N, C-alpha and C positions, 0 to 999 in steps of 0.2 A: 807150796805156802800160799795160803787164800790171799787175796790183796785186799788192805784194810780200807775202809770206807773213809773219806776225807771228813774232818769237823767241821760242821757250821760254825760260824761267827756268833757269838752269843747274842748279839743284836741284830741278826740279820733279817729277822721279821718272820711271818708265816711262809709255809712251803707254798709255791706257786701251784695253783690249781687249774686243770684244764676243764673247761664247761662241757659236758656233753653233748647239750642241745645244739650248740654256737657250730656252726659249719665254717670253715673257712673258705671264702670266694675269691676267685681271682679278679683282677682288675677288668678284664673282658667281659665277664660275666655282669660286673656291676654295670657296665655302661649298656649292656645288652638292654638291661632291664628299664634302664632309666629313660622317663617319657621325653620325647621330642618336642620342644617347644614351640620350633618353628622351623622352616625348610631351610636349607643352606644358603639359597639364591633368595630367598624372601626378603623384603625391605625391612630395615631395623625400625622400631617405633621409636618416639622421642624418649631420648635418656637425659633427665634432668641432671643429673651428674655431669656428662658431657656438655651439656649446654651451661652450665655453671663455671666449667674449666675454661670453655671459649670465649665467656663473657670476662673471666677473669684475667685471662691473657690479654686480650683486646683493652681491658681497662688498665693493666699492668705496662702496656705501650703507651696509652693515652695520657698518663702522668708525666711521663719525662717530655713527650711533644709538649704537653701545656706548659712546663717549665722552661725547657730550652727555646723551643720555635715559638710558642705562645707568649713567653713574657710573662707568665702570672706569677704571683709568690707561691711559695709551697703548700700554704694552708687553701687559698684558693683553688690551686690546682687539685689538690685532695678532694675539696668538697666538689668540684666537678667531676672527677672521676667517681666518686661514689654515687654521684646523680647520673653518670652515663652507665654505670653498672647495674644501677637499679631498672633505668630504661630497657637496657638490651635484654634483660631477663625475660620480660613479657612479651617484646618484640621478637625474640629469639623463639620462643614457644609457639608463637602464632606461625611464624615462618617454617619451624620446622613440622607444625602438624599439616601445613599445607603440603609441604614437601613429601610427606609420609602417606598422605591419603593421594596425591598424584601417582606414587611410586606403588602405592599398592593396587591403585584401579590399572597400571599398565601390567603389574604382576599377575592379576586375577585374570585379565584378559590373556595374556599369554598363557596361562595355564590351563584355561578352559578352551582354549585353541581357535578363540574367535580373532584373530590377529586379521 
């Protein structure tokens, strides 16, 4: 006797359709086609997100320092912390740009073989 097909639920939606033009690629094939943005040992350019995180961590440590060791009131300590964060951003950008330029110069010399 032939096996009966299972009934679909009444509100199951349309039948799934396989698109014939779409080919399934493996993860390794996708990685091979992806462009390489930089060499693995090349210096990293300035990351503004990382810079903001570093400045935030320093500011978060600066606030309790002002409260407990500096003896400031909480509102004054908060104002000084915000000012310190605002100063740390452009100074950090400048320091990171100088660091990146120096690392890039050394990297270019090493790659070109002019050591």
